[in-house]
N, C-alpha and C positions, 0 to 999 in steps of 0.2 A: 630529752634527758631521762625521763621516766622509763621509756622503752629500753634504752641502753642499759640502765641500772637493772631492770628486770632481766635482761639477757645476760648481764654479767653474773647476777645472782643465780640464774638457772645453770650457767656453765659451772659455777663453783659449788652450788648446793643442790642441783637439780636431780640428783640420783635418788632422791626420796621426796616425800611430801606429796601435796595434792597434784603436782604437775611433773611427774618423773620424765626425764629426758627421752626415754624410749617412746613416750606417747607424743612427743613433739617432733617426730621424725621429718615432717614437712620442712621445718626450718632448722633442723639440726646441722651443725657445722658451719652455719653462716649467720651473721648478724643482719637483721633487717634494718635498712636505712630509714630515716624519717619519711622519705618518699614512699617506700614500700609499706611501711606500717600505718601511714596516715594520709599523706598528700595525695596518693593515687585515688583515694576513695572520698576525700573531703570536697564537697561542692564549692565551699569558699576558696579552698586552695586551687581548685581547678579554674575557677573564675579569675583568680589572681594571676595564674600562669597564662591564661588567654590574654588578659590585659597587658601583661608584661611582654608577651610575644608581639601584640599589636604595637605597643610603644617602641619596641626594638625595631620593627619594620619601618615605622614612621621616622625614627631617629636616623636609621640608615639612609633613608631617602634624603632627609635634610642634610646629613653629612655629605652625601654625594653631590647634592646641589651646591652646597657651600664650597666644596673642593673645586667643582667645575667653574663656579663663578670666580673663585680666587685665581685659578689658572687663566681664565679669560682676562681678568684684570691685569695680570702680569704680562700677558701677551700684548694687550692693547697699550699698556704703559711702555713696554719695550719698543713697540712700533712707533709710538708718538715720540719717544726719545730719539730714535734713529732718524725719523723724519725731521725733527727739529735740528739735529746735527747737520743734516745734508742741506736743508733749506732754512737757514736762520732768518728769523723775522726781526727786523729792527723796529722797536716801538718808539 
């Protein structure tokens, strides 16, 4: 929030003062995102991104396994149902 407020202030009032816009030509004409201004260089943010990437991979594998086992369960259930219809067992 602070970076965006500074950028808005610079766009509105930046033609004078300690940071005139012509001295900020590297970022002139574009706002820096939170990632560009902080996350890219912050070790804690980098570690959090790595952990989230790992968690995403693990959850994708769990999701695939869960889907596969559900489909297998449906197939087995269907096979048992059809077998029972063809060969009824009297108890």
